[in-house]
N, C-alpha and C positions, 0 to 999 in steps of 0.2 A: 340282371340289368346293370349297366354301368352308366354313371353320370360324371360329367366334368363341370365343375362350378368355378367360374372366374370371379375375381374381384380386383379392385385397385385402379380401375380406369378413372378418368375425370378430365377436368380442364386444368391446364398448366400453361404458364407463360413460356415463351421461347427461352431456351437456356436452362429451364427447370428440369426436375426429375420426377419419375413415377416408378413405382414397383408394382408389377402385376403378379397375381398369384392364381394358381389353378389347382384344385384338389379333385382327385379322382376317388370315386366311392362306388360301392356295389359289389357285384360278384366278379372279383378279379383274381386271376391266377398269377399272371405275370404282366408287368408293365415294361415294355421295351423302350423305345425312344419316346420322348415327350418334347413338345415344342410349341412355338407360337407362329401364327400366320396373321396377316393383316389385309384388310380390304378397304381401300379408299373409294369414295364415290366415283362411279364411272370407270373404275379400274378392276383388274382381275385380282383375285386373292393371291398373295405372295408369301413365301416363307421368310420369316424374320430370323429365327434362331431355333436350333434343335440341340438336344442333349441326349446322348445314349445312356443305356443302363449302367455302363461303366464309367460315365462321366465325360466321354469325348464330346466335343461341341462343334457346332457349325454356326456361322453368322453370315447373314447377307452383307454385301459390301456397304450398303447404305447405313448399317448400324454398327459395323465393326469398329471397335475401339471406344464406343460410347455406350454399349449395352453389355450386360452380363446375364447369362442364363445359368440357373443352378437348380438342383432338385434335392428334396428331402425324401429319400426312398421310404423311410419308416412312416411318413405321412402321406405317401402317394401324391406328393405335391411338387409342382414345378413353378419357378419364379422367373421373372424377367425384370431386371433392374435397368431402367433406361435413363441416361443422363444427357445433358446438353441437348435437350430435345429441340427439334426444328419444326416449323409449321408443316413441312412435308411428311411428318410422322403422323399427322392427323388421319385416323382410320378407326374402323372397328377391328379389335384384336381378338383372335380366336385361338383358344388352346386346342392342341391336338395331342392325342396319345395313342400309341400302337400297343394294343392290349390283347392278351390271350384271356378271354373271359371264362366264367364258370360253366359254360355250356359244354356240349359233347365234343365240339370241334376243338382242335389244338392249333388252329390257324390264328394268325394275328389279324386283328381288325382295327380299322381307324375309328376312333371316337372323337367327337368335337364338343367343345363348350358352346354356350349360347352367344358368346361374344360380349366384349366390353368396349365402350366407346372411349377413345383417347383423342382429346382435342388440344392442340398446341396453338395458342393464340394470345395476343396481347389485348 
């Protein structure tokens, strides 16, 4: 069984910063891409940033230039540093990882964290 545990959310004022962390644990063979999605009230879940196993990155236009995604492969952990936060960034942030787990299958599966609330408000 694989688990993703997020931390680092909270309340921050506009212009402030937050660092989200997500650690994967359990029966893991290979972790391919890891990333962050967010879902605001009444809206669909959207991709925020993704990082491949080799370090290639993708950012949504809404966060490009103000956020940095990174990973520590030895710790099976992905981070999202968010700066100059705006009220529009308020959402539940979900960690996602594409993992080949310890089961008989060699296919990659999507695993999700439980979500962490980020609120940007004065």
